[in-house]
KEDRENMAR-965641 format. One record per residue: z, y, x of N, C-alpha, C in turn; residue number from 0; residue in one letter. Coordinates in nm, 4 decimals, padded with zeros to 6 digits. Example, Ala and Ser with C-alpha at 12.3 -4.5 7.8 and 13.67 -1.06 7.14 Angstrom:
<sites>
<n.w:00.7800&n.v:-00.5690&n.u:01.3190&ca.w:00.7800&ca.v:-00.4500&ca.u:01.2300&c.w:00.7800&c.v:-00.3300&c.u:01.3200&num:0&residuo:A>
<n.w:00.7080&n.v:-00.2250&n.u:01.2850&ca.w:00.7140&ca.v:-00.1060&ca.u:01.3670&c.w:00.7870&c.v:00.0030&c.u:01.2900&num:1&residuo:S>
</sites>
This chain:
<sites>
<n.w:03.0450&n.v:-03.6656&n.u:-06.2270&ca.w:02.9844&ca.v:-03.6188&ca.u:-06.3092&c.w:02.8500&c.v:-03.7453&c.u:-06.3229&num:0&residuo:M>
<n.w:02.8125&n.v:-03.8140&n.u:-06.4338&ca.w:02.7265&ca.v:-03.9260&ca.u:-06.4575&c.w:02.5788&c.v:-03.8164&c.u:-06.4478&num:1&residuo:S>
<n.w:02.4889&n.v:-03.9487&n.u:-06.3869&ca.w:02.3668&ca.v:-03.8550&ca.u:-06.4088&c.w:02.2875&c.v:-03.9218&c.u:-06.5366&num:2&residuo:P>
<n.w:02.2008&n.v:-03.8121&n.u:-06.5391&ca.w:02.1023&ca.v:-03.8564&ca.u:-06.6707&c.w:02.0202&c.v:-03.9857&c.u:-06.6244&num:3&residuo:T>
<n.w:02.0199&n.v:-04.1404&n.u:-06.7059&ca.w:01.9546&ca.v:-04.1751&ca.u:-06.6612&c.w:01.8388&c.v:-04.1900&c.u:-06.7343&num:4&residuo:L>
<n.w:01.7081&n.v:-04.3023&n.u:-06.7177&ca.w:01.5868&ca.v:-04.3412&ca.u:-06.7574&c.w:01.6693&c.v:-04.4530&c.u:-06.8890&num:5&residuo:R>
<n.w:01.6220&n.v:-04.3649&n.u:-07.0395&ca.w:01.6641&ca.v:-04.4699&ca.u:-07.1443&c.w:01.6103&c.v:-04.5992&c.u:-07.1138&num:6&residuo:A>
<n.w:01.7172&n.v:-04.6893&n.u:-07.1661&ca.w:01.6523&ca.v:-04.8168&ca.u:-07.1822&c.w:01.6711&c.v:-04.9315&c.u:-07.0126&num:7&residuo:G>
<n.w:01.7531&n.v:-04.8543&n.u:-06.9016&ca.w:01.7224&ca.v:-04.8984&ca.u:-06.7856&c.w:01.8736&c.v:-04.9716&c.u:-06.8283&num:8&residuo:S>
<n.w:01.8501&n.v:-05.0959&n.u:-06.6924&ca.w:01.9828&ca.v:-05.1654&ca.u:-06.6699&c.w:02.1052&c.v:-05.0681&c.u:-06.6468&num:9&residuo:L>
<n.w:02.0295&n.v:-04.9536&n.u:-06.5295&ca.w:02.1699&ca.v:-04.9296&ca.u:-06.4718&c.w:02.2718&c.v:-04.8315&c.u:-06.5753&num:10&residuo:F>
<n.w:02.2139&n.v:-04.8053&n.u:-06.6453&ca.w:02.2483&ca.v:-04.6841&ca.u:-06.8340&c.w:02.3510&c.v:-04.7919&c.u:-06.8508&num:11&residuo:E>
<n.w:02.3100&n.v:-04.9081&n.u:-06.8639&ca.w:02.3746&ca.v:-05.0258&ca.u:-06.9893&c.w:02.5061&c.v:-05.0695&c.u:-06.8778&num:12&residuo:R>
<n.w:02.4610&n.v:-05.1273&n.u:-06.7592&ca.w:02.5967&ca.v:-05.0936&ca.u:-06.6336&c.w:02.6825&c.v:-04.9837&c.u:-06.6578&num:13&residuo:M>
<n.w:02.6508&n.v:-04.8406&n.u:-06.6378&ca.w:02.7320&ca.v:-04.7741&ca.u:-06.6115&c.w:02.8203&c.v:-04.7610&c.u:-06.7034&num:14&residuo:R>
<n.w:02.7324&n.v:-04.7914&n.u:-06.8535&ca.w:02.8325&ca.v:-04.7378&ca.u:-07.0402&c.w:02.9660&c.v:-04.8703&c.u:-07.0004&num:15&residuo:H>
<n.w:02.9494&n.v:-04.9946&n.u:-06.9553&ca.w:02.9900&ca.v:-05.0743&ca.u:-06.9425&c.w:03.1710&c.v:-05.0845&c.u:-06.8473&num:16&residuo:M>
<n.w:03.0907&n.v:-05.0108&n.u:-06.7348&ca.w:03.2295&ca.v:-05.0048&ca.u:-06.6604&c.w:03.2716&c.v:-04.8256&c.u:-06.7183&num:17&residuo:C>
<n.w:03.2334&n.v:-04.7742&n.u:-06.7745&ca.w:03.3082&ca.v:-04.6520&ca.u:-06.7927&c.w:03.3892&c.v:-04.7002&c.u:-06.9196&num:18&residuo:E>
<n.w:03.3211&n.v:-04.7657&n.u:-07.0030&ca.w:03.3876&ca.v:-04.7976&ca.u:-07.1845&c.w:03.4243&c.v:-04.9328&c.u:-07.1554&num:19&residuo:R>
<n.w:03.4676&n.v:-04.9984&n.u:-07.0767&ca.w:03.4820&ca.v:-05.1958&ca.u:-07.1276&c.w:03.4982&c.v:-05.2419&c.u:-07.2082&num:20&residuo:P>
<n.w:03.6113&n.v:-05.1991&n.u:-07.2442&ca.w:03.7375&ca.v:-05.1987&ca.u:-07.3990&c.w:03.6272&c.v:-05.1740&c.u:-07.5129&num:21&residuo:G>
<n.w:03.4545&n.v:-05.1319&n.u:-07.5458&ca.w:03.3979&ca.v:-05.1438&ca.u:-07.6311&c.w:03.3310&c.v:-05.2547&c.u:-07.6579&num:22&residuo:M>
<n.w:03.3429&n.v:-05.3621&n.u:-07.5452&ca.w:03.2382&ca.v:-05.4675&ca.u:-07.4940&c.w:03.3644&c.v:-05.6120&c.u:-07.5066&num:23&residuo:F>
<n.w:03.4611&n.v:-05.5721&n.u:-07.5224&ca.w:03.5771&ca.v:-05.6906&ca.u:-07.4959&c.w:03.6698&c.v:-05.6434&c.u:-07.4946&num:24&residuo:S>
<n.w:03.7942&n.v:-05.6486&n.u:-07.5666&ca.w:03.9344&ca.v:-05.6463&ca.u:-07.6237&c.w:04.0278&c.v:-05.7117&c.u:-07.3969&num:25&residuo:P>
<n.w:03.9077&n.v:-05.8121&n.u:-07.3672&ca.w:03.9880&ca.v:-05.9074&ca.u:-07.2468&c.w:03.8779&c.v:-05.8731&c.u:-07.1462&num:26&residuo:D>
<n.w:03.8114&n.v:-05.7381&n.u:-07.1208&ca.w:03.6713&ca.v:-05.7450&ca.u:-07.0550&c.w:03.7036&c.v:-05.7873&c.u:-06.9277&num:27&residuo:F>
<n.w:03.6533&n.v:-05.8649&n.u:-06.8545&ca.w:03.6234&ca.v:-05.9428&ca.u:-06.7055&c.w:03.4836&c.v:-05.9039&c.u:-06.6448&num:28&residuo:T>
<n.w:03.4702&n.v:-05.9166&n.u:-06.4988&ca.w:03.3806&ca.v:-05.8523&ca.u:-06.4307&c.w:03.2775&c.v:-06.0090&c.u:-06.4586&num:29&residuo:L>
<n.w:03.2998&n.v:-06.1122&n.u:-06.5403&ca.w:03.2087&ca.v:-06.1977&ca.u:-06.5765&c.w:03.1391&c.v:-06.1531&c.u:-06.7325&num:30&residuo:D>
<n.w:03.2027&n.v:-06.0477&n.u:-06.7965&ca.w:03.1017&ca.v:-05.9610&ca.u:-06.9011&c.w:02.9773&c.v:-05.9108&c.u:-06.8684&num:31&residuo:H>
<n.w:03.0410&n.v:-05.8411&n.u:-06.7597&ca.w:02.9558&ca.v:-05.7432&ca.u:-06.6675&c.w:02.8029&c.v:-05.8392&c.u:-06.6403&num:32&residuo:L>
<n.w:02.8585&n.v:-05.9418&n.u:-06.6113&ca.w:02.7794&ca.v:-06.0465&ca.u:-06.5153&c.w:02.6862&c.v:-06.1125&c.u:-06.5958&num:33&residuo:H>
<n.w:02.7492&n.v:-06.1193&n.u:-06.7238&ca.w:02.6282&ca.v:-06.1992&ca.u:-06.8248&c.w:02.5438&c.v:-06.1280&c.u:-06.8731&num:34&residuo:L>
<n.w:02.5875&n.v:-06.0161&n.u:-06.9120&ca.w:02.5192&ca.v:-05.8964&ca.u:-06.9435&c.w:02.4050&c.v:-05.8494&c.u:-06.8498&num:35&residuo:Y>
<n.w:02.4347&n.v:-05.8319&n.u:-06.7390&ca.w:02.3257&ca.v:-05.8150&ca.u:-06.6634&c.w:02.2015&c.v:-05.9029&c.u:-06.6422&num:36&residuo:M>
<n.w:02.2779&n.v:-06.0568&n.u:-06.6105&ca.w:02.1882&ca.v:-06.1735&ca.u:-06.5808&c.w:02.0676&c.v:-06.1818&c.u:-06.7807&num:37&residuo:M>
<n.w:02.1727&n.v:-06.1454&n.u:-06.8483&ca.w:02.1019&ca.v:-06.1477&ca.u:-06.9973&c.w:02.0008&c.v:-06.0317&c.u:-07.0304&num:38&residuo:G>
<n.w:02.0161&n.v:-05.9044&n.u:-06.9720&ca.w:01.9057&ca.v:-05.7984&ca.u:-06.9524&c.w:01.7828&c.v:-05.8784&c.u:-06.8892&num:39&residuo:Y>
<n.w:01.8170&n.v:-05.8924&n.u:-06.7520&ca.w:01.6970&ca.v:-05.9123&ca.u:-06.6611&c.w:01.6073&c.v:-06.0227&c.u:-06.7092&num:40&residuo:E>
<n.w:01.6630&n.v:-06.1336&n.u:-06.7698&ca.w:01.6179&ca.v:-06.2570&ca.u:-06.8359&c.w:01.5367&c.v:-06.2052&c.u:-06.9544&num:41&residuo:N>
<n.w:01.6113&n.v:-06.1165&n.u:-07.0737&ca.w:01.4918&ca.v:-06.0626&ca.u:-07.1815&c.w:01.3908&c.v:-05.9862&c.u:-07.1022&num:42&residuo:G>
<n.w:01.4328&n.v:-05.9282&n.u:-06.9705&ca.w:01.3037&ca.v:-05.8282&ca.u:-06.9383&c.w:01.1847&c.v:-05.9434&c.u:-06.8709&num:43&residuo:R>
<n.w:01.2332&n.v:-06.0485&n.u:-06.8189&ca.w:01.1084&ca.v:-06.1475&ca.u:-06.7763&c.w:01.0895&c.v:-06.2143&c.u:-06.9233&num:44&residuo:G>
<n.w:01.1504&n.v:-06.2327&n.u:-07.0241&ca.w:01.0897&ca.v:-06.2919&ca.u:-07.1416&c.w:00.9848&c.v:-06.1836&c.u:-07.2103&num:45&residuo:D>
<n.w:00.9901&n.v:-06.0954&n.u:-07.1604&ca.w:00.9046&ca.v:-05.9315&ca.u:-07.2298&c.w:00.7742&c.v:-05.9399&c.u:-07.1535&num:46&residuo:A>
<n.w:00.8134&n.v:-06.0275&n.u:-07.0147&ca.w:00.6411&ca.v:-05.9480&ca.u:-06.9001&c.w:00.6773&c.v:-05.8671&c.u:-06.8616&num:47&residuo:G>
<n.w:00.7763&n.v:-05.7787&n.u:-06.8564&ca.w:00.8532&ca.v:-05.6786&ca.u:-06.7848&c.w:00.8996&c.v:-05.6987&c.u:-06.6615&num:48&residuo:L>
<n.w:00.9094&n.v:-05.6509&n.u:-06.5779&ca.w:00.9687&ca.v:-05.6544&ca.u:-06.3962&c.w:01.1258&c.v:-05.6149&c.u:-06.4227&num:49&residuo:P>
<n.w:01.1829&n.v:-05.6628&n.u:-06.3056&ca.w:01.3554&ca.v:-05.6993&ca.u:-06.3194&c.w:01.3811&c.v:-05.5381&c.u:-06.2083&num:50&residuo:G>
<n.w:01.4709&n.v:-05.5294&n.u:-06.2950&ca.w:01.5512&ca.v:-05.3915&ca.u:-06.2128&c.w:01.6386&c.v:-05.4156&c.u:-06.1425&num:51&residuo:Q>
<n.w:01.7091&n.v:-05.5649&n.u:-06.1488&ca.w:01.8630&ca.v:-05.5412&ca.u:-06.0957&c.w:01.8516&c.v:-05.6013&c.u:-05.9124&num:52&residuo:Y>
<n.w:01.7327&n.v:-05.6470&n.u:-05.9291&ca.w:01.7059&ca.v:-05.6968&ca.u:-05.8047&c.w:01.7045&c.v:-05.5850&c.u:-05.6758&num:53&residuo:K>
<n.w:01.6631&n.v:-05.4435&n.u:-05.7250&ca.w:01.6688&ca.v:-05.3080&ca.u:-05.5882&c.w:01.7825&c.v:-05.2669&c.u:-05.6120&num:54&residuo:H>
<n.w:01.8786&n.v:-05.2522&n.u:-05.7149&ca.w:02.0501&ca.v:-05.2887&ca.u:-05.6419&c.w:02.0629&c.v:-05.3476&c.u:-05.5828&num:55&residuo:F>
<n.w:02.0694&n.v:-05.4768&n.u:-05.6011&ca.w:02.1225&ca.v:-05.6101&ca.u:-05.5521&c.w:02.1404&c.v:-05.5990&c.u:-05.3892&num:56&residuo:R>
<n.w:01.9452&n.v:-05.5780&n.u:-05.3981&ca.w:01.9014&ca.v:-05.5230&ca.u:-05.2401&c.w:01.9764&c.v:-05.4173&c.u:-05.1298&num:57&residuo:E>
<n.w:01.9738&n.v:-05.3049&n.u:-05.2507&ca.w:01.9973&ca.v:-05.1862&ca.u:-05.1534&c.w:02.1753&c.v:-05.2479&c.u:-05.1623&num:58&residuo:W>
<n.w:02.2523&n.v:-05.2818&n.u:-05.2474&ca.w:02.4128&ca.v:-05.3108&ca.u:-05.2005&c.w:02.3961&c.v:-05.3383&c.u:-05.0633&num:59&residuo:L>
<n.w:02.3173&n.v:-05.5046&n.u:-05.0833&ca.w:02.3449&ca.v:-05.6165&ca.u:-04.9307&c.w:02.2811&c.v:-05.5253&c.u:-04.8295&num:60&residuo:Y>
<n.w:02.2101&n.v:-05.4379&n.u:-04.8502&ca.w:02.1604&ca.v:-05.3197&ca.u:-04.7176&c.w:02.2822&c.v:-05.2529&c.u:-04.6436&num:61&residuo:E>
<n.w:02.3486&n.v:-05.2535&n.u:-04.7111&ca.w:02.4529&ca.v:-05.1956&ca.u:-04.7142&c.w:02.5635&c.v:-05.2172&c.u:-04.6842&num:62&residuo:R>
<n.w:02.5865&n.v:-05.3635&n.u:-04.7066&ca.w:02.6901&ca.v:-05.4991&ca.u:-04.7298&c.w:02.6510&c.v:-05.6086&c.u:-04.6873&num:63&residuo:H>
<n.w:02.5911&n.v:-05.6401&n.u:-04.6057&ca.w:02.5350&ca.v:-05.7831&ca.u:-04.5297&c.w:02.6178&c.v:-05.8371&c.u:-04.5249&num:64&residuo:P>
<n.w:02.7673&n.v:-05.8540&n.u:-04.5566&ca.w:02.8392&ca.v:-05.9484&ca.u:-04.5564&c.w:02.8314&c.v:-06.0127&c.u:-04.6925&num:65&residuo:E>
<n.w:02.8427&n.v:-05.9365&n.u:-04.7691&ca.w:02.8629&ca.v:-05.9829&ca.u:-04.8972&c.w:02.7245&c.v:-06.0655&c.u:-04.9497&num:66&residuo:W>
<n.w:02.6613&n.v:-06.0703&n.u:-04.8839&ca.w:02.5400&ca.v:-06.1605&ca.u:-04.9124&c.w:02.5645&c.v:-06.3163&c.u:-04.9080&num:67&residuo:R>
<n.w:02.6074&n.v:-06.3294&n.u:-04.8285&ca.w:02.6327&ca.v:-06.5051&ca.u:-04.8191&c.w:02.7918&c.v:-06.5387&c.u:-04.8344&num:68&residuo:D>
<n.w:02.8724&n.v:-06.5178&n.u:-04.9402&ca.w:02.9467&ca.v:-06.5245&ca.u:-04.9628&c.w:02.9936&c.v:-06.6103&c.u:-05.1270&num:69&residuo:R>
<n.w:03.0757&n.v:-06.6812&n.u:-05.1491&ca.w:03.0407&ca.v:-06.7348&ca.u:-05.2596&c.w:03.0549&c.v:-06.7064&c.u:-05.3889&num:70&residuo:P>
<n.w:03.0790&n.v:-06.5635&n.u:-05.4163&ca.w:03.1135&ca.v:-06.4987&ca.u:-05.5202&c.w:03.0490&c.v:-06.3726&c.u:-05.5128&num:71&residuo:E>
<n.w:03.0041&n.v:-06.3569&n.u:-05.6208&ca.w:02.9316&ca.v:-06.2169&ca.u:-05.6384&c.w:02.9620&c.v:-06.0959&c.u:-05.5674&num:72&residuo:W>
<n.w:02.8938&n.v:-06.0179&n.u:-05.5783&ca.w:02.9163&ca.v:-05.9053&ca.u:-05.5289&c.w:03.0504&c.v:-05.8301&c.u:-05.5941&num:73&residuo:W>
<n.w:03.0475&n.v:-05.7880&n.u:-05.7006&ca.w:03.1344&ca.v:-05.7406&ca.u:-05.8054&c.w:03.3014&c.v:-05.8014&c.u:-05.7540&num:74&residuo:A>
<n.w:03.2752&n.v:-05.9285&n.u:-05.7385&ca.w:03.4581&ca.v:-05.9834&ca.u:-05.7214&c.w:03.4749&c.v:-05.9753&c.u:-05.6095&num:75&residuo:K>
<n.w:03.3839&n.v:-05.9580&n.u:-05.4925&ca.w:03.4003&ca.v:-05.9227&ca.u:-05.3526&c.w:03.4593&c.v:-05.7384&c.u:-05.3519&num:76&residuo:Q>
<n.w:03.3974&n.v:-05.7071&n.u:-05.4808&ca.w:03.4712&ca.v:-05.5696&ca.u:-05.4625&c.w:03.6184&c.v:-05.5154&c.u:-05.5129&num:77&residuo:I>
<n.w:03.6238&n.v:-05.6588&n.u:-05.6373&ca.w:03.7814&ca.v:-05.6800&ca.u:-05.7270&c.w:03.8596&c.v:-05.7393&c.u:-05.5800&num:78&residuo:L>
<n.w:03.8517&n.v:-05.8300&n.u:-05.5316&ca.w:03.9562&ca.v:-05.8549&ca.u:-05.4532&c.w:03.9618&c.v:-05.7598&c.u:-05.3457&num:79&residuo:H>
<n.w:03.8845&n.v:-05.6803&n.u:-05.3192&ca.w:03.9114&ca.v:-05.5699&ca.u:-05.2075&c.w:03.9801&c.v:-05.4365&c.u:-05.2542&num:80&residuo:A>
<n.w:03.9761&n.v:-05.4803&n.u:-05.4142&ca.w:04.0835&ca.v:-05.3646&ca.u:-05.4760&c.w:04.2038&c.v:-05.3894&c.u:-05.5000&num:81&residuo:N>
<n.w:04.2663&n.v:-05.5177&n.u:-05.4671&ca.w:04.3395&ca.v:-05.5696&ca.u:-05.5412&c.w:04.3896&c.v:-05.6446&c.u:-05.6619&num:82&residuo:G>
<n.w:04.2587&n.v:-05.7119&n.u:-05.6610&ca.w:04.2043&ca.v:-05.7781&ca.u:-05.8194&c.w:04.2421&c.v:-05.6311&c.u:-05.9593&num:83&residuo:D>
<n.w:04.2297&n.v:-05.4861&n.u:-05.9099&ca.w:04.2405&ca.v:-05.4342&ca.u:-06.0137&c.w:04.1250&c.v:-05.3871&c.u:-06.0894&num:84&residuo:D>
<n.w:04.1236&n.v:-05.4217&n.u:-06.2101&ca.w:03.9892&ca.v:-05.3898&ca.u:-06.2869&c.w:03.9157&c.v:-05.2183&c.u:-06.2654&num:85&residuo:L>
<n.w:04.0626&n.v:-05.1356&n.u:-06.3132&ca.w:04.0331&ca.v:-05.0253&ca.u:-06.3030&c.w:03.9383&c.v:-04.9752&c.u:-06.2253&num:86&residuo:D>
<n.w:04.0216&n.v:-04.9791&n.u:-06.1097&ca.w:03.9851&ca.v:-04.9619&ca.u:-05.9633&c.w:03.8017&c.v:-04.9803&c.u:-05.9311&num:87&residuo:R>
<n.w:03.8410&n.v:-05.1056&n.u:-05.9750&ca.w:03.6601&ca.v:-05.2011&ca.u:-05.9429&c.w:03.5684&c.v:-05.1356&c.u:-06.0218&num:88&residuo:T>
<n.w:03.5688&n.v:-05.0948&n.u:-06.1270&ca.w:03.4996&ca.v:-05.0520&ca.u:-06.2327&c.w:03.4239&c.v:-04.9237&c.u:-06.2155&num:89&residuo:L>
<n.w:03.5331&n.v:-04.8269&n.u:-06.1317&ca.w:03.5413&ca.v:-04.6944&ca.u:-06.0604&c.w:03.4295&c.v:-04.7120&c.u:-05.9503&num:90&residuo:A>
<n.w:03.4369&n.v:-04.8389&n.u:-05.8598&ca.w:03.3793&ca.v:-04.8418&ca.u:-05.7543&c.w:03.2441&c.v:-04.8925&c.u:-05.7790&num:91&residuo:E>
<n.w:03.2369&n.v:-04.9521&n.u:-05.8431&ca.w:03.0915&ca.v:-04.9764&ca.u:-05.9276&c.w:03.0240&c.v:-04.8843&c.u:-05.9424&num:92&residuo:I>
<n.w:03.1024&n.v:-04.8097&n.u:-06.0465&ca.w:03.0190&ca.v:-04.6886&ca.u:-06.0939&c.w:02.9864&c.v:-04.5794&c.u:-06.0115&num:93&residuo:I>
<n.w:03.0500&n.v:-04.5366&n.u:-05.8516&ca.w:03.0151&ca.v:-04.4734&ca.u:-05.7217&c.w:02.9226&c.v:-04.5572&c.u:-05.6718&num:94&residuo:R>
<n.w:02.8747&n.v:-04.6996&n.u:-05.6520&ca.w:02.7869&ca.v:-04.7297&ca.u:-05.5837&c.w:02.6507&c.v:-04.7284&c.u:-05.6890&num:95&residuo:L>
<n.w:02.6578&n.v:-04.7083&n.u:-05.8122&ca.w:02.5377&ca.v:-04.7282&ca.u:-05.9170&c.w:02.5464&c.v:-04.5742&c.u:-05.8858&num:96&residuo:L>
<n.w:02.5861&n.v:-04.5185&n.u:-05.9017&ca.w:02.5519&ca.v:-04.3560&ca.u:-05.8348&c.w:02.4678&c.v:-04.3092&c.u:-05.7205&num:97&residuo:D>
<n.w:02.5186&n.v:-04.4137&n.u:-05.6116&ca.w:02.4725&ca.v:-04.3648&ca.u:-05.4999&c.w:02.3429&c.v:-04.4393&c.u:-05.4747&num:98&residuo:Q>
<n.w:02.3282&n.v:-04.5384&n.u:-05.5581&ca.w:02.2010&ca.v:-04.6128&ca.u:-05.5837&c.w:02.0979&c.v:-04.5316&c.u:-05.6614&num:99&residuo:F>
<n.w:02.1542&n.v:-04.4317&n.u:-05.7455&ca.w:02.0347&ca.v:-04.3717&ca.u:-05.8434&c.w:02.0005&c.v:-04.2446&c.u:-05.7677&num:100&residuo:L>
<n.w:02.1006&n.v:-04.1911&n.u:-05.6962&ca.w:02.0644&ca.v:-04.0661&ca.u:-05.6010&c.w:01.9572&c.v:-04.1030&c.u:-05.4934&num:101&residuo:A>
<n.w:01.9338&n.v:-04.2577&n.u:-05.4130&ca.w:01.8794&ca.v:-04.2843&ca.u:-05.3002&c.w:01.7808&c.v:-04.3755&c.u:-05.3776&num:102&residuo:T>
<n.w:01.7892&n.v:-04.4875&n.u:-05.3682&ca.w:01.6538&ca.v:-04.5880&ca.u:-05.3717&c.w:01.6269&c.v:-04.6010&c.u:-05.5165&num:103&residuo:D>
<n.w:01.7145&n.v:-04.5999&n.u:-05.6237&ca.w:01.7399&ca.v:-04.6301&ca.u:-05.7183&c.w:01.7101&c.v:-04.4872&c.u:-05.8375&num:104&residuo:G>
<n.w:01.6350&n.v:-04.3537&n.u:-05.7709&ca.w:01.5661&ca.v:-04.2325&ca.u:-05.8665&c.w:01.4938&c.v:-04.2964&c.u:-05.9021&num:105&residuo:A>
<n.w:01.4384&n.v:-04.3884&n.u:-05.9155&ca.w:01.2631&ca.v:-04.4007&ca.u:-06.0091&c.w:01.3246&c.v:-04.4052&c.u:-06.1446&num:106&residuo:E>
<n.w:01.5160&n.v:-04.4961&n.u:-06.1756&ca.w:01.5366&ca.v:-04.5262&ca.u:-06.2819&c.w:01.6022&c.v:-04.3983&c.u:-06.3597&num:107&residuo:F>
<n.w:01.6045&n.v:-04.2830&n.u:-06.2775&ca.w:01.6343&ca.v:-04.1807&ca.u:-06.3528&c.w:01.5257&c.v:-04.0466&c.u:-06.3295&num:108&residuo:V>
<n.w:01.5200&n.v:-04.0071&n.u:-06.4860&ca.w:01.3836&ca.v:-03.9169&ca.u:-06.4922&c.w:01.4182&c.v:-03.9361&c.u:-06.6626&num:109&residuo:R>
<n.w:01.2618&n.v:-03.9504&n.u:-06.6931&ca.w:01.2436&ca.v:-03.8925&ca.u:-06.8354&c.w:01.1591&c.v:-04.0359&c.u:-06.8583&num:110&residuo:H>
<n.w:01.1644&n.v:-04.0491&n.u:-07.0236&ca.w:01.2082&ca.v:-04.0165&ca.u:-07.1044&c.w:01.4213&c.v:-04.0554&c.u:-07.0797&num:111&residuo:P>
<n.w:01.5043&n.v:-03.9884&n.u:-07.1151&ca.w:01.6055&ca.v:-03.9164&ca.u:-07.0879&c.w:01.6719&c.v:-03.9424&c.u:-07.2190&num:112&residuo:V>
<n.w:01.8459&n.v:-04.0183&n.u:-07.1651&ca.w:01.9431&ca.v:-04.0320&ca.u:-07.3067&c.w:02.0463&c.v:-03.9496&c.u:-07.1977&num:113&residuo:R>
<n.w:02.0801&n.v:-03.8870&n.u:-07.2271&ca.w:02.1852&ca.v:-03.7370&ca.u:-07.1813&c.w:02.3367&c.v:-03.8658&c.u:-07.2566&num:114&residuo:A>
<n.w:02.4638&n.v:-03.8607&n.u:-07.1168&ca.w:02.5868&ca.v:-03.9226&ca.u:-07.1782&c.w:02.6340&c.v:-03.8278&c.u:-07.3123&num:115&residuo:D>
</sites>
């Protein structure tokens, strides 16, 4: 069951992309997710709003310090660990997002809300 996320959070959008990748590209790859995340963060910065991604990234690296210093970003490392299976990788990213949102990322879950 997916959490009810604060409307407009990066994590709401990441989750949506991972749940329905074909809606974003018929040939969806993790690069699409990465480009969206970075564009979202840049847009927040341009609007004078604080970034959100850094909270999730640091939470991930606390749990998986080996991911921090590798040349590929963390999602690609998950992809390789899942035998390059994109569906399993996206399910794992959703699982990690849910863990984050249930703990350190709880500030991104609440009102105003948008239900799935």
